[in-house]
DRENDO-1510 file (C-alpha; in Angstrom, 1 decimal, always signed):
<recs>
REC; n; res; u; v; w
REC; 1; MET; -70.3; +13.5; +79.2 .
REC; 2; LEU; -67.9; +10.6; +78.5 .
REC; 3; ALA; -65.6; +9.5; +81.4 .
REC; 4; THR; -62.6; +7.6; +80.1 .
REC; 5; THR; -58.8; +7.6; +80.3 .
REC; 6; ASP; -56.0; +8.9; +78.2 .
REC; 7; SER; -53.3; +6.7; +76.7 .
REC; 8; LEU; -51.3; +7.0; +80.0 .
REC; 9; GLY; -54.4; +5.9; +82.1 .
REC; 10; ASN; -55.3; +9.3; +83.4 .
REC; 11; PRO; -59.0; +10.1; +83.9 .
REC; 12; VAL; -60.5; +12.4; +81.3 .
REC; 13; THR; -64.0; +13.8; +80.9 .
REC; 14; LEU; -65.1; +14.6; +77.3 .
REC; 15; HIS; -68.1; +16.0; +75.6 .
REC; 16; GLU; -67.3; +14.2; +72.4 .
REC; 17; ALA; -65.8; +10.7; +72.3 .
REC; 18; SER; -64.1; +11.5; +69.0 .
REC; 19; SER; -61.9; +14.1; +70.9 .
REC; 20; LEU; -59.9; +11.3; +72.7 .
REC; 21; THR; -57.6; +10.7; +69.7 .
REC; 22; ALA; -56.8; +14.4; +69.5 .
REC; 23; LEU; -56.3; +14.6; +73.2 .
REC; 24; ASN; -53.9; +11.6; +73.2 .
REC; 25; ASP; -52.0; +13.3; +70.4 .
REC; 26; PHE; -51.4; +16.2; +72.7 .
REC; 27; VAL; -50.4; +14.0; +75.7 .
REC; 28; GLU; -48.1; +11.7; +73.7 .
REC; 29; GLY; -46.9; +14.3; +71.3 .
REC; 30; PHE; -46.0; +16.8; +74.1 .
REC; 31; ILE; -43.9; +14.3; +76.1 .
REC; 32; ALA; -42.3; +12.9; +72.9 .
REC; 33; CYS; -41.6; +16.4; +71.5 .
REC; 34; GLU; -43.6; +15.6; +68.4 .
REC; 35; ALA; -45.5; +18.0; +66.2 .
REC; 36; ARG; -48.8; +16.0; +66.5 .
REC; 37; ALA; -49.4; +17.7; +69.9 .
REC; 38; VAL; -51.0; +20.5; +67.9 .
REC; 39; ASN; -53.7; +18.0; +66.8 .
REC; 40; VAL; -55.7; +18.8; +70.0 .
REC; 41; LEU; -56.7; +22.0; +68.2 .
REC; 42; ASN; -58.7; +19.8; +65.9 .
REC; 43; ALA; -61.0; +19.1; +68.9 .
REC; 44; ALA; -61.3; +22.7; +69.9 .
REC; 45; ALA; -65.1; +22.6; +69.3 .
REC; 46; ASP; -65.3; +20.2; +72.2 .
REC; 47; GLY; -65.9; +22.3; +75.3 .
REC; 48; SER; -64.4; +19.7; +77.6 .
REC; 49; ALA; -62.2; +21.3; +80.3 .
REC; 50; ILE; -59.1; +19.2; +79.6 .
REC; 51; VAL; -59.3; +19.7; +75.8 .
REC; 52; GLN; -59.7; +23.5; +76.2 .
REC; 53; ALA; -56.8; +23.6; +78.7 .
REC; 54; CYS; -54.5; +21.8; +76.3 .
REC; 55; CYS; -55.4; +24.2; +73.5 .
REC; 56; ALA; -54.6; +27.1; +75.8 .
REC; 57; ALA; -51.3; +25.5; +76.7 .
REC; 58; LEU; -50.4; +25.2; +73.0 .
REC; 59; HIS; -51.0; +28.9; +72.5 .
REC; 60; MET; -48.8; +29.7; +75.5 .
REC; 61; PHE; -45.9; +27.8; +74.1 .
REC; 62; ALA; -45.6; +30.5; +71.4 .
REC; 63; GLU; -43.7; +32.4; +74.1 .
REC; 64; SER; -44.9; +35.7; +72.6 .
REC; 65; ALA; -46.5; +38.8; +73.9 .
REC; 66; ASP; -49.8; +37.9; +72.4 .
REC; 67; ALA; -49.8; +34.3; +73.6 .
REC; 68; PRO; -51.9; +34.9; +76.8 .
REC; 69; ARG; -54.5; +36.8; +74.8 .
REC; 70; ASN; -54.7; +34.0; +72.3 .
REC; 71; ALA; -54.9; +31.4; +75.0 .
REC; 72; ARG; -57.6; +33.3; +77.0 .
REC; 73; PRO; -60.7; +32.1; +75.2 .
REC; 74; PHE; -59.7; +28.5; +75.6 .
REC; 75; ILE; -58.8; +28.7; +79.3 .
REC; 76; ASP; -62.0; +30.6; +80.0 .
REC; 77; GLN; -63.9; +27.7; +78.5 .
REC; 78; ALA; -61.8; +25.2; +80.4 .
REC; 79; LEU; -62.6; +27.0; +83.7 .
REC; 80; ALA; -66.3; +27.2; +82.9 .
REC; 81; HIS; -66.5; +23.5; +82.3 .
REC; 82; ALA; -64.1; +22.4; +85.1 .
REC; 83; PRO; -66.8; +21.5; +87.6 .
REC; 84; GLU; -67.8; +18.7; +85.2 .
REC; 85; ALA; -64.3; +17.3; +85.1 .
REC; 86; SER; -62.3; +15.0; +87.4 .
REC; 87; ASP; -60.0; +16.3; +90.2 .
REC; 88; ARG; -56.9; +15.7; +88.0 .
REC; 89; GLU; -58.4; +17.6; +85.1 .
REC; 90; GLN; -59.4; +20.5; +87.4 .
REC; 91; ARG; -55.9; +20.8; +88.7 .
REC; 92; PHE; -54.4; +20.7; +85.2 .
REC; 93; VAL; -56.8; +23.5; +84.1 .
REC; 94; ALA; -56.0; +25.5; +87.2 .
REC; 95; ALA; -52.2; +25.2; +86.5 .
REC; 96; VAL; -52.6; +26.3; +82.9 .
REC; 97; ALA; -54.9; +29.2; +84.0 .
REC; 98; ALA; -52.2; +30.3; +86.4 .
REC; 99; TRP; -49.7; +30.2; +83.6 .
REC; 100; VAL; -52.0; +32.4; +81.4 .
REC; 101; ASN; -52.4; +34.8; +84.3 .
REC; 102; GLY; -48.6; +35.0; +84.7 .
REC; 103; ASP; -48.7; +33.4; +88.2 .
REC; 104; LEU; -45.9; +30.8; +87.7 .
REC; 105; PRO; -45.3; +30.0; +91.4 .
REC; 106; ARG; -49.0; +28.9; +91.6 .
REC; 107; ALA; -48.7; +26.9; +88.3 .
REC; 108; ILE; -45.6; +25.1; +89.6 .
REC; 109; ALA; -47.2; +24.3; +92.9 .
REC; 110; LEU; -50.2; +22.8; +91.1 .
REC; 111; HIS; -48.0; +20.7; +88.8 .
REC; 112; GLU; -46.1; +19.5; +91.9 .
REC; 113; GLU; -49.4; +18.6; +93.6 .
REC; 114; GLN; -50.5; +16.8; +90.4 .
REC; 115; ALA; -47.3; +14.7; +90.4 .
REC; 116; ARG; -48.1; +13.5; +93.9 .
REC; 117; HIS; -51.7; +12.6; +93.2 .
REC; 118; HIS; -51.5; +11.5; +89.6 .
REC; 119; PRO; -47.8; +10.6; +88.8 .
REC; 120; ARG; -48.8; +9.2; +85.4 .
REC; 121; ASP; -49.9; +12.7; +84.3 .
REC; 122; LEU; -46.6; +13.1; +82.4 .
REC; 123; ALA; -47.9; +16.0; +80.3 .
REC; 124; SER; -48.4; +17.9; +83.6 .
REC; 125; ILE; -45.0; +16.9; +84.9 .
REC; 126; LYS; -43.2; +18.0; +81.6 .
REC; 127; LEU; -45.1; +21.3; +81.7 .
REC; 128; GLY; -44.0; +21.8; +85.3 .
REC; 129; GLN; -40.4; +21.0; +84.3 .
REC; 130; TYR; -40.7; +23.7; +81.6 .
REC; 131; HIS; -41.6; +26.3; +84.1 .
REC; 132; LEU; -39.0; +25.3; +86.6 .
REC; 133; PHE; -36.3; +25.2; +83.9 .
REC; 134; ASN; -37.3; +28.8; +82.9 .
REC; 135; ARG; -36.7; +29.9; +86.5 .
REC; 136; GLY; -33.4; +28.1; +86.9 .
REC; 137; ASP; -34.7; +25.5; +89.4 .
REC; 138; SER; -32.9; +22.4; +88.3 .
REC; 139; PRO; -33.5; +20.5; +91.5 .
REC; 140; GLY; -37.2; +21.2; +91.2 .
REC; 141; MET; -37.1; +19.7; +87.7 .
REC; 142; LEU; -35.5; +16.5; +88.9 .
REC; 143; ARG; -37.7; +16.2; +92.0 .
REC; 144; LEU; -40.8; +16.5; +89.8 .
REC; 145; ALA; -39.8; +13.8; +87.4 .
REC; 146; LEU; -38.6; +11.5; +90.2 .
REC; 147; GLN; -42.1; +11.7; +91.7 .
REC; 148; ALA; -43.4; +9.9; +88.6 .
REC; 149; LEU; -40.8; +7.1; +88.5 .
REC; 150; PRO; -42.5; +4.4; +90.6 .
REC; 151; ALA; -45.8; +4.8; +88.6 .
REC; 152; ALA; -44.5; +5.3; +85.0 .
REC; 153; ALA; -41.1; +3.5; +84.8 .
REC; 154; GLU; -42.1; +1.8; +81.5 .
REC; 155; VAL; -42.5; +5.2; +79.7 .
REC; 156; PRO; -39.3; +6.1; +77.9 .
REC; 157; TYR; -40.1; +9.8; +77.8 .
REC; 158; LEU; -40.1; +10.0; +81.6 .
REC; 159; HIS; -36.5; +8.7; +81.6 .
REC; 160; GLY; -35.7; +11.5; +79.1 .
REC; 161; MET; -37.2; +14.0; +81.5 .
REC; 162; LEU; -35.2; +12.5; +84.3 .
REC; 163; ALA; -32.0; +12.6; +82.3 .
REC; 164; PHE; -32.3; +16.3; +81.7 .
REC; 165; GLY; -33.1; +16.9; +85.3 .
REC; 166; TRP; -30.1; +15.0; +86.5 .
REC; 167; GLU; -27.8; +16.7; +83.9 .
REC; 168; GLN; -29.0; +20.2; +84.8 .
REC; 169; CYS; -28.2; +19.3; +88.5 .
REC; 170; HIS; -24.6; +18.4; +87.3 .
REC; 171; LEU; -25.2; +14.7; +88.2 .
REC; 172; LEU; -23.8; +13.4; +84.9 .
REC; 173; PRO; -23.5; +9.7; +85.5 .
REC; 174; GLN; -27.2; +9.5; +86.6 .
REC; 175; ALA; -28.1; +11.6; +83.6 .
REC; 176; GLU; -26.3; +9.4; +81.2 .
REC; 177; ALA; -27.8; +6.2; +82.7 .
REC; 178; ALA; -31.3; +7.7; +82.5 .
REC; 179; ALA; -30.8; +8.8; +78.9 .
REC; 180; ARG; -29.4; +5.5; +77.7 .
REC; 181; HIS; -32.3; +3.7; +79.4 .
REC; 182; ALA; -34.8; +5.9; +77.6 .
REC; 183; VAL; -33.1; +5.2; +74.3 .
REC; 184; ALA; -33.1; +1.5; +75.0 .
REC; 185; LEU; -36.8; +1.6; +75.6 .
REC; 186; CYS; -37.4; +3.8; +72.5 .
REC; 187; ARG; -34.6; +4.7; +70.1 .
REC; 188; LYS; -36.6; +7.7; +68.9 .
REC; 189; GLU; -36.5; +9.6; +72.1 .
REC; 190; PRO; -35.1; +13.0; +71.1 .
REC; 191; TRP; -35.2; +14.6; +74.6 .
REC; 192; ALA; -33.0; +11.8; +75.8 .
REC; 193; HIS; -30.6; +12.3; +72.8 .
REC; 194; HIS; -30.5; +16.0; +73.8 .
REC; 195; ALA; -29.7; +15.2; +77.5 .
REC; 196; LEU; -26.9; +12.8; +76.4 .
REC; 197; ALA; -25.5; +15.5; +74.1 .
REC; 198; HIS; -25.4; +17.8; +77.2 .
REC; 199; VAL; -23.5; +15.2; +79.2 .
REC; 200; MET; -21.0; +14.5; +76.5 .
REC; 201; LEU; -20.3; +18.2; +75.8 .
REC; 202; THR; -19.8; +18.9; +79.5 .
REC; 203; GLN; -17.4; +15.9; +79.9 .
REC; 204; GLY; -15.4; +16.9; +76.8 .
REC; 205; ARG; -16.4; +13.8; +74.8 .
REC; 206; ILE; -16.6; +15.8; +71.6 .
REC; 207; ARG; -15.9; +13.2; +69.0 .
REC; 208; GLU; -18.2; +10.6; +70.8 .
REC; 209; GLY; -20.9; +13.2; +71.0 .
REC; 210; THR; -20.6; +14.0; +67.3 .
REC; 211; ASP; -20.9; +10.3; +66.4 .
REC; 212; PHE; -23.8; +9.7; +68.8 .
REC; 213; MET; -25.9; +12.5; +67.5 .
REC; 214; ALA; -25.2; +11.5; +63.9 .
REC; 215; SER; -26.2; +7.9; +64.7 .
REC; 216; VAL; -29.7; +8.8; +66.0 .
REC; 217; SER; -30.4; +11.8; +63.7 .
REC; 218; ASP; -32.4; +9.6; +61.4 .
REC; 219; THR; -35.1; +9.4; +64.1 .
REC; 220; TRP; -35.6; +13.2; +64.3 .
REC; 221; THR; -38.7; +13.1; +62.1 .
REC; 222; GLY; -42.2; +14.4; +62.9 .
REC; 223; LEU; -40.8; +16.5; +65.8 .
REC; 224; ASN; -41.8; +20.0; +66.8 .
REC; 225; SER; -39.5; +22.7; +65.3 .
REC; 226; PHE; -37.7; +23.4; +68.6 .
REC; 227; MET; -36.7; +19.8; +69.1 .
REC; 228; VAL; -35.4; +19.1; +65.6 .
REC; 229; THR; -33.6; +22.4; +65.3 .
REC; 230; HIS; -32.2; +22.2; +68.8 .
REC; 231; ASN; -30.8; +18.7; +68.4 .
REC; 232; TRP; -29.1; +19.9; +65.2 .
REC; 233; TRP; -27.9; +22.9; +67.2 .
REC; 234; HIS; -26.2; +20.6; +69.6 .
REC; 235; GLN; -24.6; +18.7; +66.8 .
REC; 236; ALA; -23.3; +22.0; +65.5 .
REC; 237; LEU; -21.8; +22.7; +68.9 .
REC; 238; PHE; -19.8; +19.5; +68.7 .
REC; 239; LEU; -18.6; +20.4; +65.2 .
REC; 240; LEU; -17.7; +23.9; +66.3 .
REC; 241; GLU; -15.4; +22.6; +69.1 .
REC; 242; GLN; -13.5; +20.7; +66.3 .
REC; 243; ASP; -13.2; +23.9; +64.1 .
REC; 244; ARG; -15.3; +22.2; +61.4 .
REC; 245; HIS; -16.7; +25.6; +60.5 .
REC; 246; ALA; -18.0; +24.8; +57.0 .
REC; 247; GLU; -20.0; +21.9; +58.4 .
REC; 248; VAL; -21.4; +24.2; +61.1 .
REC; 249; LEU; -22.5; +26.8; +58.6 .
REC; 250; ALA; -24.1; +24.1; +56.5 .
REC; 251; LEU; -26.0; +22.8; +59.5 .
REC; 252; TYR; -27.1; +26.4; +60.3 .
REC; 253; ASP; -28.4; +26.9; +56.8 .
REC; 254; GLN; -30.1; +23.5; +56.4 .
REC; 255; GLN; -31.2; +22.4; +59.9 .
REC; 256; VAL; -31.0; +25.1; +62.5 .
REC; 257; TRP; -32.5; +28.2; +60.9 .
REC; 258; GLY; -35.5; +28.1; +58.6 .
REC; 259; VAL; -37.9; +25.4; +60.0 .
REC; 260; VAL; -40.3; +27.9; +61.7 .
REC; 261; LYS; -38.6; +31.3; +61.6 .
REC; 262; GLU; -41.4; +32.9; +63.5 .
REC; 263; TYR; -40.8; +30.7; +66.6 .
REC; 264; THR; -38.9; +32.0; +69.6 .
REC; 265; GLN; -36.8; +28.9; +70.1 .
REC; 266; ASP; -35.8; +28.7; +66.5 .
REC; 267; GLN; -34.8; +32.3; +66.7 .
REC; 268; ILE; -32.6; +31.9; +69.7 .
REC; 269; ASN; -31.0; +28.8; +68.3 .
REC; 270; ALA; -30.0; +30.9; +65.3 .
REC; 271; VAL; -28.7; +33.8; +67.4 .
REC; 272; SER; -26.7; +31.6; +69.6 .
REC; 273; LEU; -25.1; +29.6; +66.8 .
REC; 274; LEU; -24.2; +32.7; +64.7 .
REC; 275; ALA; -22.7; +34.4; +67.8 .
REC; 276; ARG; -20.6; +31.4; +68.6 .
REC; 277; LEU; -19.4; +31.2; +65.1 .
REC; 278; GLU; -18.3; +34.8; +65.2 .
REC; 279; LEU; -16.6; +34.3; +68.5 .
REC; 280; ALA; -14.7; +31.4; +67.0 .
REC; 281; GLY; -13.5; +33.8; +64.2 .
REC; 282; VAL; -15.9; +32.7; +61.5 .
REC; 283; ASP; -17.3; +35.2; +59.0 .
REC; 284; VAL; -21.1; +34.4; +58.9 .
REC; 285; GLY; -21.8; +36.7; +55.9 .
REC; 286; ASN; -25.2; +38.3; +55.8 .
REC; 287; ARG; -26.9; +35.6; +57.9 .
REC; 288; TRP; -27.7; +38.0; +60.8 .
REC; 289; ALA; -30.0; +40.1; +58.6 .
REC; 290; ASP; -32.7; +37.4; +58.1 .
REC; 291; VAL; -32.8; +36.6; +61.7 .
REC; 292; ALA; -33.0; +40.2; +62.7 .
REC; 293; ASP; -36.1; +40.7; +60.5 .
REC; 294; HIS; -37.9; +38.3; +62.9 .
REC; 295; LEU; -36.3; +39.5; +66.1 .
REC; 296; ALA; -37.5; +43.0; +65.3 .
REC; 297; GLN; -41.0; +41.8; +66.0 .
REC; 298; ARG; -40.0; +40.9; +69.6 .
REC; 299; LEU; -39.2; +44.4; +71.0 .
REC; 300; SER; -42.1; +44.3; +73.5 .
REC; 301; ASP; -42.4; +40.6; +74.3 .
REC; 302; HIS; -40.6; +40.2; +77.6 .
REC; 303; VAL; -41.9; +36.6; +78.1 .
REC; 304; LEU; -38.6; +35.4; +79.5 .
REC; 305; PRO; -35.4; +37.4; +80.2 .
REC; 306; PHE; -33.4; +34.5; +78.7 .
REC; 307; LEU; -35.1; +35.2; +75.3 .
REC; 308; ASP; -34.9; +39.0; +75.4 .
REC; 309; LEU; -31.2; +38.9; +76.0 .
REC; 310; GLN; -30.6; +36.9; +72.8 .
REC; 311; TYR; -33.1; +39.0; +70.8 .
REC; 312; LEU; -31.1; +42.1; +71.8 .
REC; 313; TYR; -27.7; +40.7; +70.9 .
REC; 314; GLY; -29.0; +39.4; +67.6 .
REC; 315; LEU; -30.4; +42.8; +66.7 .
REC; 316; ALA; -27.2; +44.5; +67.6 .
REC; 317; ARG; -25.0; +42.1; +65.7 .
REC; 318; ALA; -27.2; +42.7; +62.7 .
REC; 319; GLY; -26.6; +46.4; +62.9 .
REC; 320; ARG; -30.1; +47.1; +64.0 .
REC; 321; THR; -28.8; +49.5; +66.7 .
REC; 322; GLU; -32.0; +51.5; +67.2 .
REC; 323; ALA; -34.1; +48.4; +67.6 .
REC; 324; ALA; -31.6; +47.0; +70.1 .
REC; 325; ARG; -31.6; +50.2; +72.1 .
REC; 326; THR; -35.4; +50.2; +72.0 .
REC; 327; LEU; -35.5; +46.6; +73.3 .
REC; 328; LEU; -33.0; +47.6; +76.1 .
REC; 329; HIS; -35.2; +50.5; +77.1 .
REC; 330; ASN; -38.3; +48.3; +77.1 .
REC; 331; VAL; -36.5; +45.7; +79.2 .
REC; 332; GLU; -35.6; +48.3; +81.8 .
REC; 333; VAL; -39.2; +49.6; +81.9 .
REC; 334; HIS; -40.5; +46.0; +82.2 .
REC; 335; ALA; -38.0; +45.2; +84.9 .
REC; 336; ALA; -39.1; +48.2; +87.0 .
REC; 337; THR; -42.7; +47.0; +87.0 .
REC; 338; ARG; -42.1; +43.4; +88.2 .
REC; 339; THR; -43.8; +42.6; +91.5 .
REC; 340; GLU; -43.3; +38.9; +92.0 .
REC; 341; ALA; -40.0; +38.4; +93.9 .
REC; 342; HIS; -38.2; +36.0; +91.5 .
REC; 343; GLU; -39.2; +38.0; +88.4 .
REC; 344; ARG; -38.2; +41.3; +90.0 .
REC; 345; THR; -34.8; +39.9; +90.9 .
REC; 346; VAL; -34.0; +38.3; +87.6 .
REC; 347; TRP; -35.2; +41.2; +85.4 .
REC; 348; GLN; -33.6; +44.0; +87.5 .
REC; 349; HIS; -30.4; +42.4; +88.8 .
REC; 350; VAL; -29.6; +39.9; +86.1 .
REC; 351; CYS; -31.3; +40.7; +82.8 .
REC; 352; VAL; -30.7; +44.5; +82.9 .
REC; 353; PRO; -26.9; +44.5; +83.5 .
REC; 354; ALA; -26.5; +41.5; +81.1 .
REC; 355; ALA; -28.5; +43.4; +78.4 .
REC; 356; HIS; -26.2; +46.4; +78.8 .
REC; 357; GLY; -23.2; +44.2; +78.6 .
REC; 358; LEU; -24.4; +42.4; +75.5 .
REC; 359; LEU; -25.2; +45.7; +73.7 .
REC; 360; ALA; -21.8; +47.0; +74.6 .
REC; 361; HIS; -20.1; +43.9; +73.3 .
REC; 362; ALA; -22.0; +44.1; +70.0 .
REC; 363; GLN; -20.9; +47.7; +69.6 .
REC; 364; GLY; -17.3; +47.1; +70.5 .
REC; 365; ASP; -17.3; +48.7; +74.0 .
REC; 366; TRP; -15.2; +46.0; +75.5 .
REC; 367; ALA; -14.7; +47.6; +78.9 .
REC; 368; SER; -18.4; +48.1; +79.5 .
REC; 369; ALA; -19.2; +44.7; +78.2 .
REC; 370; ALA; -16.7; +43.1; +80.6 .
REC; 371; GLU; -18.0; +45.1; +83.5 .
REC; 372; LYS; -21.7; +44.6; +83.0 .
REC; 373; LEU; -21.5; +40.9; +82.1 .
REC; 374; GLY; -19.3; +40.3; +85.0 .
REC; 375; ILE; -22.1; +41.7; +87.3 .
REC; 376; ALA; -24.7; +39.4; +85.7 .
REC; 377; LEU; -22.9; +36.1; +85.1 .
REC; 378; PRO; -22.7; +34.8; +88.7 .
REC; 379; ARG; -26.5; +34.8; +88.9 .
REC; 380; LEU; -27.2; +33.9; +85.3 .
REC; 381; VAL; -28.7; +30.6; +86.2 .
REC; 382; GLU; -31.7; +32.5; +87.6 .
REC; 383; ILE; -32.9; +33.5; +84.1 .
REC; 384; GLY; -33.3; +29.9; +83.0 .
REC; 385; GLY; -31.8; +28.2; +79.9 .
REC; 386; SER; -29.5; +25.2; +80.1 .
REC; 387; HIS; -25.8; +25.2; +80.9 .
REC; 388; ALA; -25.0; +24.8; +77.2 .
REC; 389; GLN; -27.2; +27.7; +76.3 .
REC; 390; ARG; -26.0; +30.1; +79.0 .
REC; 391; ASP; -22.4; +29.3; +78.0 .
REC; 392; LEU; -22.9; +31.8; +75.1 .
REC; 393; PHE; -22.9; +34.6; +77.6 .
REC; 394; HIS; -19.7; +33.4; +79.2 .
REC; 395; GLN; -18.0; +33.2; +75.8 .
REC; 396; ILE; -19.0; +36.8; +75.1 .
REC; 397; TRP; -17.7; +37.9; +78.5 .
REC; 398; LEU; -14.4; +36.1; +77.9 .
REC; 399; ASP; -14.2; +37.8; +74.5 .
REC; 400; ALA; -14.8; +41.2; +76.0 .
REC; 401; LEU; -12.1; +40.6; +78.7 .
REC; 402; GLN; -9.6; +39.5; +76.1 .
REC; 403; ARG; -10.3; +42.4; +73.8 .
REC; 404; ASN; -10.1; +44.8; +76.8 .
REC; 405; GLY; -6.6; +43.4; +77.4 .
REC; 406; GLN; -7.5; +41.6; +80.7 .
REC; 407; TRP; -5.3; +38.7; +79.8 .
REC; 408; ALA; -4.7; +37.4; +83.4 .
REC; 409; ALA; -8.4; +37.2; +84.0 .
REC; 410; VAL; -8.9; +35.4; +80.7 .
REC; 411; GLN; -6.2; +32.9; +81.6 .
REC; 412; ASN; -7.7; +32.2; +85.0 .
REC; 413; LEU; -11.1; +31.6; +83.5 .
REC; 414; LEU; -10.2; +29.8; +80.2 .
REC; 415; GLN; -7.6; +27.3; +81.4 .
REC; 416; PRO; -10.0; +25.3; +83.7 .
REC; 417; VAL; -12.5; +25.1; +80.8 .
REC; 418; CYS; -9.7; +23.8; +78.5 .
REC; 419; ASN; -8.7; +21.3; +81.2 .
REC; 420; ALA; -12.2; +19.9; +81.1 .
REC; 421; GLN; -12.4; +19.9; +77.2 .
REC; 422; PRO; -9.1; +18.4; +76.0 .
REC; 423; GLU; -10.7; +17.5; +72.6 .
REC; 424; SER; -11.7; +21.1; +71.9 .
REC; 425; VAL; -9.7; +22.5; +69.0 .
REC; 426; ARG; -11.5; +25.8; +69.4 .
REC; 427; LEU; -10.5; +26.2; +73.1 .
REC; 428; MET; -6.9; +25.1; +72.5 .
REC; 429; ARG; -6.6; +27.7; +69.8 .
REC; 430; GLN; -8.0; +30.4; +72.1 .
REC; 431; VAL; -5.8; +29.5; +75.1 .
REC; 432; ASP; -2.7; +29.4; +72.9 .
REC; 433; ALA; -3.4; +33.0; +71.9 .
REC; 434; VAL; -3.8; +34.0; +75.5 .
REC; 435; TYR; -0.4; +32.5; +76.5 .
REC; 436; ARG; +1.3; +34.2; +73.6 .
REC; 437; ALA; -0.1; +37.5; +74.7 .
REC; 438; LEU; +1.0; +36.8; +78.3 .
REC; 439; GLY; +4.5; +35.9; +77.1 .
REC; 440; LEU; +4.2; +32.4; +78.5 .
REC; 441; PRO; +5.0; +29.1; +76.7 .
REC; 442; VAL; +2.3; +27.5; +74.6 .
REC; 443; ALA; +1.6; +24.0; +75.8 .
REC; 444; GLU; +2.8; +21.1; +73.7 .
REC; 445; ARG; +0.2; +18.6; +72.6 .
</recs>
């Protein structure tokens, strides 16, 4: 056995010295959102606990129904060799094992413990943030990253993690400061770019956000498919607010859809952008069909409710009504079998009514869509996703209310959003239509 350290100074125990390069590719690649994280699979023949746990984590990131099965051989090896490893590695192995076993509260607790004892284990901290994000626990995300700050302040990617934690907690000045510090340390810090895009969108800095993302897009090379497609998705949102529809469609075709069509996150980026385009009055042509071909493979996944909702809406918008109904039925069955408290709540009381509302909207049943989405939306944060991502469901709800003739409700909801987004041509166009319907004067600008 070889006792050494990874590139962040964390103790590692390896069977093969040659595995260290691949392990560092995972550690550095994961926190930098780079595709080289998968290089740890090149060391899969090394039975070292930490290597095997990282391989298992990579399989789990597929976010598919078969991910735990694919991860199982690796985590079993990791557990078998854990007694040979350091305390830090044993805790990381246990956290990944809990994830594979579907015990996210235990996984999160272990990542939080790791942050206290080994605050430079930034791969563990980022993985813990991922789980907390998926459960809608933004304060937990921030707390976890702050734990590492005294020990890893020189690492730009930590400041990107902090920036997103601050932003998801609605603490926008702190988020912007952290993101800009990350970019000052390393211009190629895509997660910090992403956090700053969130800040600028929330604050209505539409043109500034467009210019910023364009100015750093040359660095989006060698990234995993989620990060590159998602940052271009954010740029598309800025363009959509400006009614630059042809450019949004071009970004969809060239950057957002088609990098790794089989990947969950690429699929929901596509669903979300097509849906927003349609809500803005844009004809997206036959683009739903290709996405739906991939969504049709997801009818029994149920990895995250946030994902299932978008799969369902994409299938319904593509005219795959039977598939959408099958997914809805499967969601209801899955929800009924949840035993862990948080999962039971989000699947039964948030995901199920939201799924009914989304299917109703896709099929033109505006009254049912307005009612069911209205039930789910106050608790939507519990299914995970970011503010910007969950805004899709609010837009669909507003559209349902409007199409159902509930103009007073729409005005009450839409005007505050417009007040916060004075640069948004899309919103101003929508609110003008509301005031015309209400017989009220359209604001002069």
